[in-house]
C-alpha distance (Angstrom), angle and dihedral (degrees) to the residues before:
residue distance angle dihedral
M1 . . .
Y2 3.80 . .
P3 3.95 119.0 .
I4 3.76 113.5 -108.6
D5 3.79 124.4 -144.0
T6 3.82 110.0 -109.1
A7 3.78 92.4 -130.2
L8 3.86 89.5 49.3
E9 3.83 92.4 47.2
K10 3.90 90.3 49.9
K11 3.88 89.9 51.5
L12 3.77 93.7 47.4
T13 3.76 90.4 48.4
E14 3.76 92.0 50.1
S15 3.79 92.1 46.7
L16 3.88 90.5 52.2
H17 3.76 92.1 48.7
L18 3.82 91.6 48.2
Y19 3.79 89.7 47.3
Y20 3.85 93.0 54.1
D21 3.82 95.5 39.2
S22 3.84 90.2 49.4
L23 3.84 91.1 51.3
G24 3.90 89.2 47.1
S25 3.86 92.1 51.2
A26 3.66 97.4 39.3
D27 3.84 90.1 -121.0
L28 3.81 99.7 151.2
K29 3.79 93.6 171.3
S30 3.90 87.8 63.9
L31 3.73 94.2 40.6
R32 3.91 91.3 52.9
S33 3.87 89.1 52.0
V34 3.79 91.8 64.7
M35 3.88 96.5 41.6
E36 3.69 136.0 74.2
D37 3.86 112.8 -115.6
E38 3.76 93.5 -111.6
S39 3.74 92.2 51.5
Y40 3.79 92.4 45.4
F41 3.88 92.8 52.6
T42 3.83 90.3 47.0
L43 3.81 91.7 51.7
L44 3.88 90.3 48.0
E45 3.99 89.0 48.8
M46 3.80 91.0 49.8
M47 3.79 96.5 47.1
S48 3.70 97.0 44.3
F49 3.85 100.8 38.0
K50 3.83 93.8 99.4
H51 3.80 87.9 65.3
V52 3.84 92.3 66.2
F53 3.81 86.9 69.0
H54 3.83 94.8 50.3
E55 3.76 95.0 37.5
P56 3.89 113.7 24.5
S57 3.76 94.7 -171.9
F58 3.89 87.8 62.3
K59 3.90 86.2 73.8
S60 3.86 89.8 74.9
S61 3.75 89.8 54.7
L62 3.77 91.8 50.9
E63 3.83 90.0 49.1
A64 3.80 93.1 47.1
M65 3.85 102.1 40.2
Q66 3.79 94.5 99.6
R67 3.81 94.6 57.1
D68 3.82 104.2 25.2
A69 3.87 120.4 63.8
L70 3.86 93.4 -158.0
A71 3.88 91.2 51.5
L72 3.78 90.3 50.5
K73 3.74 91.2 47.6
K74 3.87 90.5 51.8
V75 3.89 89.9 49.9
E76 3.75 93.5 46.7
D77 3.82 91.8 48.0
V78 3.86 88.4 53.7
V79 3.78 94.4 46.1
S80 3.78 92.4 45.3
L81 3.80 92.2 51.7
D82 3.78 91.5 50.2
L83 3.83 91.6 49.9
K84 3.85 89.2 49.9
K85 3.71 90.6 52.6
R86 3.84 91.6 50.0
V87 3.69 89.1 54.2
Q88 3.86 91.6 51.2
D89 3.74 94.0 43.0
S90 3.89 90.2 54.6
E91 3.74 96.0 50.0
I92 3.77 115.0 111.8
K93 3.72 111.8 -135.8
I94 3.88 116.7 -165.3
L95 3.70 107.8 -142.6
R96 3.77 99.2 179.8
L97 3.75 143.7 -13.1
E98 3.64 124.1 -133.3
P99 3.78 121.9 -161.5
R100 3.78 115.1 -119.3
V101 3.76 122.5 -153.2
L102 3.84 112.9 -141.3
T103 3.82 120.6 -148.5
E104 3.67 131.5 -163.5
S105 3.78 90.2 -96.6
H106 3.70 90.5 69.4
F107 3.88 88.6 63.6
T108 3.87 101.7 42.9
T109 3.80 124.1 94.0
P110 3.79 111.5 -119.2
K111 3.85 114.1 -114.2
M112 3.75 117.6 -110.3
T113 3.86 115.6 -121.7
N114 3.70 125.3 -145.8
């Protein structure tokens, strides 16, 4: 393995964290800042492809997004909404707490059997 300069390693680590934080918060502007255009458009295509099946006219937006700002905005809005839904769907909501009585058996070590 080749040695990596400490400053470069720090920059790469920061970029990686920004990438995942941006995905998690649906911040496509920040996400695009750490990606090459080709990779960004590929990511948008991948994350929005399912919408072509639900809305066939969306395919034209996907095809035009690299040369048409309005098409890009439409695709980014769809992807951003999907990412926000993922975050909401993965949130854990505590509905109620129930007291639990601990007994001595919770604190003893089980015996080994031969």
